[in-house]
C-alpha positions in Angstrom: 0.6 35.6 16.4 -2.6 36.0 18.5 -2.3 35.5 22.2 -2.2 31.8 22.9 -2.8 30.3 26.4 -2.1 26.7 27.0 -4.0 24.6 29.5 -3.9 20.9 30.4 -7.4 19.5 30.1 -8.8 16.3 31.7 -5.9 16.2 34.2 -5.7 13.4 36.8 -4.8 14.5 40.3 -3.5 17.8 38.9 -1.1 16.0 36.5 -1.3 14.6 33.0 -4.1 15.7 30.7 -4.1 16.8 27.1 -2.3 20.2 26.4 -4.6 22.6 24.6 -3.7 25.9 23.1 -6.6 28.4 23.3 -7.0 31.8 21.7 -9.5 33.7 23.8 -9.9 36.6 21.3 -9.7 35.0 17.9 -11.8 37.5 15.9 -8.7 38.7 14.1 -7.6 35.3 13.0 -8.5 33.7 9.6 -8.7 29.9 9.3 -5.1 29.7 7.9 -3.9 31.6 11.0 -5.9 29.3 13.3 -4.4 26.2 11.7 -0.9 27.7 12.0 -1.4 28.0 15.8 -2.3 24.3 15.9 0.8 23.4 13.7 3.2 25.4 15.9 1.9 23.8 19.1 1.3 20.4 17.7 -2.0 20.0 19.5 -5.8 20.4 19.0 -6.4 24.1 19.4 -9.5 26.1 20.3 -10.5 29.6 19.1 -13.2 31.7 20.8 -15.1 34.0 18.5 -18.1 36.3 19.0 -21.5 34.7 18.5 -23.2 35.2 15.2 -26.8 35.0 16.5 -28.8 35.6 19.7 -29.1 31.9 20.4 -25.4 31.6 21.4 -23.0 33.4 23.7 -19.8 32.4 21.7 -18.7 30.6 18.6 -15.8 28.1 18.9 -13.6 26.7 16.1 -11.1 23.9 16.5 -8.0 23.0 14.5 -5.4 20.2 14.6 -2.2 20.6 12.6 -3.7 18.9 9.5 -7.3 20.3 9.4 -10.3 21.9 11.1 -12.5 19.8 13.3 -16.2 20.1 13.8 -16.0 19.7 17.6 -13.3 19.2 20.2 -14.4 18.4 23.7 -11.2 19.1 25.6 -10.7 22.4 23.7 -14.2 23.4 24.6 -13.7 22.5 28.3 -10.3 24.3 28.3 -11.7 27.4 26.6 -14.6 27.7 29.1 -12.2 27.3 32.0 -10.0 30.2 30.6 -13.1 32.4 30.1 -14.1 31.7 33.7 -10.6 32.6 34.9 -10.7 35.8 32.9 -14.1 36.7 34.3 -15.7 36.7 30.9 -18.5 34.2 31.2 -22.2 35.0 31.1 -24.5 33.1 33.5 -24.3 29.3 33.2 -25.2 27.5 31.1 -23.0 29.0 28.3 -24.4 28.6 24.8 -21.7 27.7 22.3 -22.1 27.4 18.5 -19.7 24.8 16.9 -19.6 23.3 13.4 -21.2 20.1 14.8 -24.1 22.0 16.5 -24.9 23.8 19.7 -23.1 22.8 22.9 -24.1 24.0 26.4 -21.3 24.5 29.0 -21.9 24.3 32.7 -19.3 26.2 34.7 -19.1 26.4 38.5 -16.5 27.6 41.0 -15.8 26.3 44.5 -14.9 28.5 47.5 -11.2 27.7 47.0 -11.4 29.0 43.4 -11.4 25.7 41.6 -13.4 25.9 38.4 -15.4 22.9 37.3 -16.6 22.5 33.7 -19.0 20.1 32.0 -20.3 20.3 28.4 -23.2 18.6 26.7 -23.1 16.0 24.0 -26.1 14.6 22.1 -27.4 11.1 22.3 -24.9 8.7 20.7 -25.4 6.4 17.7 -23.8 3.0 17.7 -23.2 0.9 14.6 -21.5 -2.5 14.8 -18.6 -3.1 12.3 -18.9 -5.9 9.7 -16.5 -8.9 10.2 -14.4 -7.6 7.3 -14.2 -4.1 8.8 -13.3 -5.5 12.2 -10.5 -7.6 10.7 -9.0 -4.5 9.0 -9.1 -2.6 12.3 -7.3 -5.4 14.1 -4.7 -5.5 11.4 -4.1 -1.7 11.8 -3.5 -2.3 15.5 -1.5 -5.5 14.8 -3.6 -7.6 17.2 -5.5 -10.9 17.0 -9.1 -11.6 18.1 -7.7 -13.5 21.1 -6.6 -10.1 22.6 -10.2 -8.8 22.5 -12.9 -9.0 25.1 -16.1 -10.9 24.1 -17.7 -7.7 22.8 -18.3 -6.3 19.3 -16.4 -3.5 17.6 -18.5 -0.4 16.9 -18.5 2.9 15.2 -20.0 5.2 17.8 -20.7 9.0 17.6 -21.9 11.9 19.5 -20.1 14.6 17.5 -17.4 12.7 15.7 -17.3 9.0 14.8 -14.9 6.9 16.8 -14.2 3.2 16.4 -14.5 1.3 19.7 -12.2 -1.7 20.1 -12.8 -3.8 23.3 -9.5 -5.2 24.6 -9.4 -8.1 26.9 -7.5 -6.3 29.7 -5.6 -3.1 30.3 -2.2 -4.7 29.9 -3.0 -5.7 26.3 -4.4 -2.2 25.7 -1.2 -0.5 26.8 0.9 -2.9 24.8 -0.7 -1.8 21.5 1.6 -0.3 18.8 -0.6 1.2 16.1 0.6 1.8 12.5 -0.4 5.4 11.7 -0.6 4.8 8.0 -2.8 1.8 8.4 -4.9 3.6 11.0 -5.6 6.4 8.6 -6.5 4.0 5.8 -9.0 1.9 7.7 -10.5 5.0 9.4 -11.2 6.5 6.0 -12.7 3.2 4.7 -15.1 2.9 7.6 -15.9 6.6 8.1 -14.2 7.0 11.5 -12.0 9.8 12.8 -10.0 7.6 15.1 -9.6 4.1 16.7 -10.5 4.0 20.4 -9.4 0.7 22.0 -10.5 0.4 25.6 -10.5 -2.1 28.5 -12.7 -2.6 31.5 -11.0 -1.9 34.8 -14.0 -2.2 37.1 -17.3 -2.7 35.4 -19.4 -2.2 38.6 -17.6 1.0 39.5 -17.8 2.1 35.8 -14.0 2.6 35.4 -12.3 2.1 32.0 -8.9 2.7 30.4 -8.6 3.8 26.7 -6.3 5.0 24.0 -7.0 7.2 21.0 -5.2 6.7 17.6 -6.6 9.6 15.4 -7.2 9.3 11.7 -5.1 12.2 10.4 -4.5 14.9 13.1 -0.8 15.2 12.6 0.3 13.1 15.6 -0.1 9.4 16.3 -1.9 9.4 19.7 -4.0 11.6 22.0 -3.6 11.7 25.8 -7.3 12.6 26.3 -10.2 12.6 23.9 -13.5 13.7 25.4 -15.6 13.1 22.2 -14.3 9.5 22.1 -15.1 9.0 25.8 -18.6 10.2 25.2 -18.9 7.8 22.2 -17.6 5.0 24.4 -20.2 5.7 27.1 -23.0 5.1 24.5 -21.2 2.0 23.2 -21.0 0.6 26.7 -24.7 1.3 27.2 -25.5 -0.3 23.9 -23.6 -3.5 24.8 -25.1 -3.5 28.4 -21.6 -3.3 29.8 -23.0 -0.6 32.1 -26.4 -0.1 33.6 -28.8 2.5 32.2 -28.3 5.1 35.0 -26.6 8.4 35.4 -23.7 7.3 37.7 -20.4 8.8 36.5 -18.3 6.8 34.0 -14.6 7.4 34.4 -12.3 6.9 31.5 -8.6 7.0 32.0 -6.5 7.7 28.9 -2.9 8.6 28.2 -1.2 6.1 30.6 0.8 4.6 27.7 2.0 8.1 26.8 3.1 8.9 30.4 0.3 11.5 30.6 -2.5 9.9 32.5 -5.8 11.7 32.0 -9.3 11.3 33.6 -12.5 12.0 31.7 -15.9 11.8 33.4 -19.1 11.1 31.4 -22.7 11.2 32.9 -25.5 9.9 30.8 -28.8 11.6 30.8 -32.2 9.8 30.4 -35.8 10.7 29.7 -37.5 7.7 31.3 -35.4 4.7 30.0 -34.2 6.5 26.9 -30.7 8.0 26.8 -31.0 11.6 25.5 -27.4 12.9 25.8 -24.6 13.2 28.3 -22.5 15.6 30.3 -18.7 15.4 29.7 -16.2 16.9 32.1 -12.9 16.9 33.8 -10.3 18.9 35.6 -8.2 21.7 34.0 -4.8 23.0 35.1 -2.5 25.7 33.7 0.3 24.3 31.6 3.9 24.7 32.9 7.3 23.9 31.5 8.0 23.6 27.8 4.5 23.9 26.5 3.9 27.1 28.4 7.2 28.5 27.1 6.1 27.8 23.6 2.8 29.5 24.3 4.6 32.6 25.6 6.8 32.6 22.6 3.8 32.7 20.4 2.6 35.9 22.2 5.7 37.8 21.2 
């Protein structure tokens, strides 16, 4: 197997985060081999390939155990962090080709060696669900409308469509028990890649909690989902839950899994029009069992 390095991405106070296997030199892997890496590790996995044109520095591919993905934010952040640690980055910004389009990565290092990574996402699109669609989403989550905040349910997208479900409070959010079969069925009907229920923790401070139940990744829940957090930021802006400015939005995810993660989103504006966002978070080397699996894969 190709050399696999595992990092935790979107960690919170150097803990939690979403484990991400990355192959820094994936030129020798075909798609079946890439998917096999994701299957063996049981997580979204990132693969770094040479650029195919002069407009980019690298090409990234992403797999979950069940299929290839067009874009994976935490794998992109983790891959850039590893490239920086290996001293293989060109000057920032780094130009990355993905199946969902071009992404720019901004990588900086502090004097103590900490590497900070942010990546771009395009302006989000937000489409409210119909009453029938909303009812089917609530059935998949086994909740009633009384558990929701007084906000609409949306499909929102920057790179991959996520369904935003506004819960009344964090306690109800963390009590959710989703039915994976029902989640997959409703996601396919409404053109979504995952349900993203969220709750407002502190609206003025722009702090939110969220959970991600993916459509068909091969596991029931994600500890951190950057693409969903970016979609949420545009949903919040659409609903006027947040003001139209570039102050950081902090999304905490994974608490119900015992792996608390922190994702930061900063919206960008041209005048009063949102034109995209920067998505970032902390990265840490994986220790323990996940690292042992990674090292096993290198042998």
